[in-house]
N, C-alpha and C positions, 0 to 999 in steps of 0.2 A: 404326344403323348410315347412316340417311340424316346426322343432324348430326355423323357424324365425315366423311363425305363433303363435306359443305359446312364444313368446319373445313378439309379438306386443298385446298378450292378457292378458299376464302378465303386461305389461306397463298402458294397458285400465285399468284393475283391480286397480292396484296401484292408477291411478289417480283418479277413483271413490272412493276411502277409504281416500283421504288425510293424510295415516299414514305415506310418507317416507319424505316430507318435514316438514316446519314450517312454520307457519302463514308468510306476508308478516312481514319484521324485516330493522329496520336500525341501522348500527352499526358505530359507531364513535370513530375516531383516532385521539387525538389528542395529540399536544406540546404544547409548551407557545405559538407557530405562527402559530403554521398548522393544517391543519384539512385535513384527510384523512374520506371518506364517503362511505360503502357500502350498500346498497342496495339490496332487495329483490323484485322479482312482483308474481303476481297469478301464475306463471308456476312454481317457488321453484325456478329457479335459483339466480347467486349473478350475480352483477351488480357495477363495479366503478361508484357513483355520484358524487364525488367528490375532488380533491387535490389542495388547494390551501393555500389563506391566511385566520387562523383559525380565525369563526363568535362567535363575541362578545356577542351574545344571539345563547346561544348550542340549544336550541328549532326552530330556525329557519331551521337548517338541513333538517327537517319534510319536508320544503316546497321543497327543489331539487328534479327535476325532476328526475326518476331513469332513465339512459342515456341506450341506446344501446350498454355497453360496459362490456363486459362479462368479468367478475373479474378474473378467472381460464381458458383461453379457450382450451377444448378438441378439440379430431381429431376423423373426424370419421362420422361425423352427419351432422349436419345444417353449418358448420363455414366454410367459407368460404376462412378466412386469415391464416396468420401463426399461427400453435397452440401452447399453451404451453405445451401438453403433450398430448403424441399420446403412445398407447397401442396395442398389440395383446394377446387377450384374450387363455385362455386351448381350446377353441373350434373353433379359430381361427375367429373371429371377430374382425377388426380391429378399431371399435369405441369404445369412452367412450362418457356419460353422467352426468354430474356432477349436480346434488342437492342441493341445501343448507338442510343441517339440524338443526345446532347450533350454537350457538356463546359464546365467556366466556370473558369476560374482568377482570382484576387481577392487585391490586397493588403488583409489585418484591419490589419495596422501593417507598418511600418518591418522587424519579425522575423517576425511570422504569412506566409504565404500558404496561402489557401483553394484546393482545390478540387474541388469535384462533379461526379461523372459519373453521368448518368442511364443508366438502361435501362430499356428496355418490354419486355412480351410483344407478339407483333405479332397476336394473337386475341384474347388476354383485357387488357380494364382493368385493366393492373397495371403499377407502376410499382417501380424500387427504388433510388434513389439512395446512389450511394458516395460518402461524404464523405475528407475528406483536411487535415490542421492539419501544414504543415511548418514548425517552429520553427527558424530558419535556426541562431543561435546554438547553439543547444542541442541542434544534429543528432536533435531528437527528433519523430516523426512518429504523430501521435494520429489516427484512422481510426475510423469507423462509420457505420452504415448505415440508411435511414429507405424502410419498407416499405410502400405504398397501394396500396388499388383503389377501383375504382369500381362493380363489380359490384352487384345488387338487394340481396343477402344478406349475412352475415357467410362471410368463407371462414377458414379452419379454415387455420392454421399448425404446422408440426410441428415445422419447422428453420428457424433466424432467426441463421443468424450475423453476429458484427461487424465480420469481416474473413476473407477468405483469401490468402493470403499463399505464393508459389513459392518454391523456392529449389532450385538446382541445382547436386551436387556429389558427390564420390567417397564418400565416406561423411559420416554425422553422429553427432555426442553431444550428447546431451539430460544437460544440467544443472537439476535442480527440486529441490523444496524442499518436505518433508512433514516430520510431525511428532504431536502431541498436545500435551494438556495439560502446561505445563510441558518441552516439549523438542517446541519450535516451531522450522521454519526447519531441519533438519536439512537438507545439502544432498548431493546420491545423485547419482551422473553414470552414465549409459552408454551402450552404441551404437546407435544405431538401427537396425534391420533391417527386410523388406520385411514389410508390413503396418503396424498400426495400433495406436500409444500412446494412452492419454486420460488426463489428470489431470482429476480435476473435482471436486465437493462438488455434494453433496446435503442440507445442513443447514438451507438456507434464511434464517438468522441470522447465526452464526458461519460463515464457509462457507469460511473457510483453517484452520478447527481437524486437520483430517488434511493435507490440500493445500491450497500452496498457489500462488496464479495468477501465476504468474510464473517464468522461466524465460529460461538461454540455449540456445542453438541453435549449437552451434558445427559449423562446414566442414573437409574436411580431415581432420582433426585436435582434438583436446581443447585446447581455450586455457587460456593461464594471464595474468597478470594484466598480460602487457606486449607478447605475441603471438599469431597467430590469428584466422583471421574469424568473426564472430559475429556473430546478432542475438540482442540481449536485448527481452523484451515480457511486460509485465501488463496484465492487463485491469480498466480501473478499475469495479467492481462487487460490490455487498455483498452478493451472494448465490449462490444456485447458479448454478456457474460450467462451462465445460467449456475445454479445452485440447485439441486433435488434431491428431497426428501421424502424417500418410499417406506410408507410400515405396512408389511406385507400381511397376509392373513393370519401366520404365525408371530406377528407382533415383533418380526425381527425388522431390522434399518438398512437401507442402502441410501447412502449419500453419492449421489452423482454430479461431477463438475467440471465443466469446461465451455470454452464459447460456447453460445446463444445458437441454436439451428436456428433458428426464424430468417429466413429470408436470405439463406447462407446454404440451402443446396452446393456441393461442391464437386465439381468433377475434375476427378483425379486420373490426369493423363498416368499410361502404363508406366512404371519405373519412378514414378516421381515419389516422394514423401511427404503425405501429410503430417506435418509435424504440431502437436498441441501444445496449447500453455503450460506452463509448471503450474500443479495444486501442490500447495506447498504446507504441509500439517504436520502437529505435534499432540502429545497423550499426558493425561496425567492423572493420577487419581491422589493428590494432592493441590486442589483446586486452580483458579485463573489466574494467580499471582504467580502462580510456577510455568504457565504455561504461556505468559507475556515475556517473563523474563527468558524464557527459551528461545521467542523470537526477536526479542531486543539482541541477545547476544550471536542470532544468526544474524540478522539485519547489518552489525555492526561488522562481525567477519564478514559476508557472503552478498548478503541482500539489498545493502547502498553504494553507493561509488565512495570509494573513500572511506569507510563507516569507522573507519578509527585513525582517521585524521581532523584536525579541530577544525571549525566554524568560524565565520565570520560575523561578528555583531553590524549594524547597517541601521542608518539613518534612510527612510523613504521620503519622497517630498511631494509625494502623493495628497496626502490630508492637508497642507500647507500651499501646494498652489492651484491643485486638481492640473488643467490642460493650460492657466494662464502661467508663464514663467518666461524667461529669459536669460540669457548668462553671466546678467549682471545677479540674479535673486538666486539662480544658481549656484553660483560660487561665492556666496556670502554664507548659502547655509553649506558648503562644503566646511568653512571655519564654524557652523555652530556641529559639527560632526564631530570636528576634531577638539572641539571643548567638550564634547557630551564623553566623546572616547571612544568611541566608537570604530566598528574596521573601519566601515567601507559607506560612500554613500552611493546609492540608488537612486540613477530619474528613473521614473515608470514613463507612463501613455502620456504621447503628445508629441514627441522630440522631432515629429519627422513626418515627410510629405508637404510638396508644394504646391504643383497644381491645383489639388484639390485640399487644403493645409487642414492638418489634423488636430484643430481645435473643439472639438467635441467627438464621439463616437460615432458620429452617422460616414464620414467621411474617412479617405486616405491610408488607409489602411489595405497594407498588402506594398504602397510607394514608401520603401526603405533605404530615404536619403533622408537627411540632415536637413531638417525646417531651415529656409535662409534667412528667416527672418527674427524666428527666436534663436538659431544658431551661427548664425554666420560665421564663427570662427570655426565650427566642425567641432565633433565629438573628440578630440583628439588636442583641441586646448581642452576641454575640461578631462581632462585624461589629469592634462600637466597639469593644469590648476588644483585636482585634485590631492594633486602629491605632494606638491608642493604645500600641502596645508597638513600633511603626514594620514593622509585617510585615500584609500585606493576607491576605485572610479564603476559600477555596474549600470546594468541597461536592461529596457523590457523591450520584450520582443512579443509580437502575436504573429507569427509566420504562417499558423494554419487557415487560415483565414484572409477574409476580402471583403474592404466594402465595397460595395455596387459604384458608388462614386468613390471612382481611383481611376490611377493610369494604369493600371494593373488588369484592371476588370476591362477597360478600356481593349488593351493589346490581345487578351487572352480570356476573350470568352467562352474557350473551350477549354480552361486550365479549371472552370466551377463546377460543381458537384449541384445537378438541376434538372429536374424532370422533362424531356420534350415535353411541347404542345400544353402547356400548364405556366400560368403565372409562378413567377419565383417567389421562394419564402422567406423571409428574414427573421435575424433573432437579433436583437441588437445590430438591427443595420445590418448584417452580417452572411456571408455565406461562406464557404468550404469549399476549400481547394482537393481539387483532387488529386491527393497523397500519390494512389497507386499509378498515376502519369509518371512515369521515370524524366522526363523536363522536368514538371513538378516539384518531382526528388532533388534535381540538381539547386533548383529556384531557391528551395526553404535551405539546403543545406548552405547553397551562397550565403545568405543572408546571416549567417552568425561567420562565414569564414570570412563574408568581406568586410563586416566588422572589426573583426577579431584582425586582419591585415592590414588596414588600414588607418586602426585606433591602435595602435601597440601601450599594452596597458590595462586595457578595460581585464578589470579582473571578474566580474561575476552578471552571471543573465538570467535576469526572471521570465521565463519563457511558459507564457499564458494559451487558455484555449475553450474563448470563452461562448463556445455554440456547438451544439450538439447539431448531429445529421438529421436532415429532417427534406425530404425530397428526393431522396438518395436516388442518384443516376451518375455514372460516369460514361462519360464520351471517349475515354481511352479502352472502360474494360468491352465493348460491343455486345455480343451476345454472352457475353460474363458478367450477365448486373450482378448475380445472386453469390461474386466470388467479394462483392465491394466490402462490407466489413470487417471481412477476414485481412483481405491484402490491404485496405487501409492502413491499417496497426502491425500487419509487417513490413507496409512501407514506412511507417513511421518511425518504427525499432532500426529501420534501414537508413534510414537518418541519420539517428542519432548514434549507430554503430560507425559512418564516416566521420559525424564530429567527434568522436569520442576515439578514430584513432588520429587524427592531429590534433585534437586537444583534451590529453586523455584525463585532467585533473585539474582542467577549468569549475570550478562553482557554477549549477546553475539550479535556479529552484524549479520544481516544477509549479506550476498554480494552472487553473482551471478555473475561469469564473467563482476562485473557492478552490474547493474540496470534490472536485467534479472530477478529477482522475487522480486517482490517490490508490496503487497498486504497486506491485513489488514486481512487474514486466516492466513498468518504464523506471523505477527507481535504481533499476540497473545502471542507466543511464544518467544520474541526476544524484546530486548531495544532500536534498532538501527538499519539503514541500509547503504547500501555503493551504492549510486547514479548513481555512472559510473566510470567507469577506467579512461576515460576522466578527468584528473584535472586541464588542462589547464586555467586558473582561466577565460579570456572571455566566454569559452565555458560553464565552469558553470556556471555562471550568468543565462543564460538560462535553463542550466539540473535543477536547483537550482530553478528556477524560477516557471518552469514547475511542480516540484514534491511540491512547495509551495500552492497550491490549495486544495491537501488534505492532504498533510504532514504535521505534525508541525515539527519547527526546530531543536526541541533537536533530532528531530529522524533522523535527513539527514545529516552523516556524511561529512565534509567537509575536508580537506584537505591540508596544501602548501607540494606543491611540486616542482619538477622541471621541469616541462611542464609548456609551455608558455614563450616570452619571456618579459614577464611585471617584472617591479621594485618587489621586496620584498614584499612593503607596500600594492599595488595593489592585491598580491598573497595572501596577510595574510587578509585585507580589507573584499576581497568577501570569504575566510574561515569562516569571523567571523559570518556571516550573518544563518548558519550551526552551528554545534557540531563539533568546531575547532577539526584540529589534524596536527600532521607531519608529511611529509613523504617523507624525504627530509637530503642529507650528507652533517651535520652541519660544517663536518670541511671545505668543498666548499667556506661557506660563509664568506665575510670578516668579521672582528672583529667590524664593523661599524652594520654588517646586523646582528650578532648574538645578538650582545645589544640590537638592536631594536625589534627583535622577542620576548627576552627574557621579554621584555617591553610591547611588545604585547599580550604574553601570562599574564601578571600581572593586564593588563588591561580587557584583554576579562575575566577574574576570576572576578571583579567587576561589568560587564553587561552582562554576560551570564543567569542570571537570569530572568531578563527580554524581551532576546530574547528567552529563551526556555518556558518562560509559559505567556508568553506576550500576546497582541493580534497580527496578523498582520495587516499592510495597508501598497498594495504597491500601490505606487501612480503614478508613472513612469513607463510604461515597456518599453523593451526593441523592442516589435514587432512594438510599436510606436514611441519609437524616438532612436536616437544613444546614448541614457545613460539608465537606471535600477537606481530608488529613491524608497528605501522601506524605512517601521519602525515599531517598535513593542512598543507598552504602556502596561504598569504594570495595572494589577484590579481596582490600586485605582485612576490613574489616574495621577501617581505626579511623574513617567521617564518613560523617553522617550527611544530610540536608532535609531539613520539616517541612514539609507545606500546608499551612491550615487557613481555608477560604471558608467565612459563615456564610451563606447565602439568604437565609432568612431567618430570625429567629420569635417564636411565640413568647407572647409577655411572661415575665419570671423563668422562660425556658432556661434550663439545664445541662448543660451538655456533660455523660460522662467521660471520665481520663480515657487516656486513649494509649493503649498499649501498643509500645514501639514495634519494628519487626528487624531481620537482620541482623542485629547486633552481634556480638562476641558475648557471649555469656560473663567471662570471668575477666573481658577487659571493664577498664574504667572510660567514664565519657565526661568530659564539661560539654554542659549545656550553654548556649549564650544566642542569645537573639541578635539576629542582624536586620539590616533595613528601614531604621527605626528612625525616623524623623527628629534634625537633626536639635537638639533641645529636651527631648520625650525621651521619660524613661519604658524600661522593659514592665511589662505585670505578670511577664510567662513564669509561671511557679517553677521554680527549681535554674532562674537565669544565674548563669556566671558560677554554679554548684557541680559538683560533682558524684555521678551515681553508677554503679554498676552495669552493665549490660542486663544483667539479670534483669536486678528492678527495672531497668525500661522498658524490658519486656514484658515483667510478669507483674510488677504492678499499673507502669507509666508516668503521665505524665496531666494535668489538669490543663488545656492547652488554650480554649477558645473565652475571649472576656467578653464581659457583659456588651451586650450594644449588638443589633444586625450591621450584617456588610461588613465586617470586621477581618485583617486578615494578619498572619503572622509567618516570619521567616526563621528557623534557627538552626545553627548545626551542633553537629555531637563531632568530637576530637579527640581520640584516645588521646590519654596521658599517662605516661612512662610511670610506671610502680619501680 
């Protein structure tokens, strides 16, 4: 009781002195088109007062009312709703009170503005810093939080959000993306009602195997490609995440994002900083196409490693050989890759392990030595032989996992995440290495470093991660088991930092049993990702469509395979809408199809720059019609590429004309269908003719031929007047 009285007296004296919080303040965060405004009240607390279209007159932000929308909501005092932060102090007090103390805005460069807002508890030595980076040209805001304290002993954090975004509207529509292996990023849309909607993951490593950490939040009405007010957001974190949407009694909405607090109470040491993942978001009142292009531009310049640099097309051996190959078979495929015209040959799973040979997925994982029977001359020999054929060489690894049937497991059972006094649980005959252990981090780094040192010329790595964390227990963490899910991801990033310090521009594909790990937390270390093991082109239309909302085409690996019963042209046309590659047994193709594939690679090389660096316009959604149409337009609006895929057609169904987007109305464009089978003629309306951009956007073209499962690719080229 005496302690409580002392605290109250302390609070009263602090209020009288006015020494803890600053005078009422207005904090403005802006991009080219977005304004985010925070204000303080006389009570010292910080409130979000605006998020929307930027005001032309900056001074008018001062007129905004200070809404009852606390910027970073603490737990344990007067808050009646979901908190952003929850802390247990050394003395057992479970409350936190956060008062504004100061803010600082600086220019990182001519495009990025950094704003930091500091909040402090008036009684306990706890500080929270809210960080914002505003990317002017890209209309992207990145925000994260730093939590620290100076109490004598660790405090216990049970909630630690990256951000809180407040939205006020008449109604809210949430577009989320979910799925499973081979059915990733399926879009589902629902109206939010009173209460809480949570999208989260508890999988540890493959964080978006079921739920994906990205969303659209539409205001007033469900947005479409060209209209509607919406926020698009995603969390840059490769582990357990939580996106929480709470509609309160006044129909106000709070979006709370961050690491999932599930099984993750964090003991924060004195003076230690808990730095949360970055929440990246944008706003538009012009529909989904606008926010997608914002994300794509940001990703090219900031979000994905070497995003403005060219990518390589490749041929993968997996579908042609599986685990069954030798040096002779592989070297013959180098010639196939060269004849096909791709840049690189990628050797997939099965090349390693000797005591427990890697002839299936039940053994050998963790033993990263070349298999002497399959590759007696080693990887270095393959690198040299590939170079003779004029192609580069890449390799598959899965360094975070281990088979129980392996030398690594026999030597280091203490390196495995597994529960004491329980039977081991397997997924794909695998266990997860304890990456929180520094020795394991050295081992994982050494896998990449050893390959690169020993085999000069390896030009590409495919980094796989096929298992989520179950029965999670770290022998290394001891009494801090609740730190496992957070520290694992931190350790993964730490390993990638070491790799990038030594090999800053080595292309690495991010793979996780398909699309189980696709986020901007990891992509700062990777050049591209594998969106799904499902390569059926019909399914890939939907999968790649979903990813296109947040990720640019150059990062989405799209391969031509044997999946699906469509014609080869349809498969290639679908692959062209992303970063095209091949994973197919070329020996099984007819001569006509092989020649067509070679010509397709040559044509892709001519248009890929527009696809990879151009602005994307999704014209017809496969969710709305039995077809998908999209196009890419370069920065100068001089060249464009249009893709059209029918997915199903009913008897005598006629599709309407398609109005193009993103062109210059004054410019004239020649329409040319490409990627035609040899000897066939284009039936595209206007093929070979010249139209104004105005006509193509106002009247449009009739694109789709009769008959189901057809595809078309055509270019628009500006004609000089």
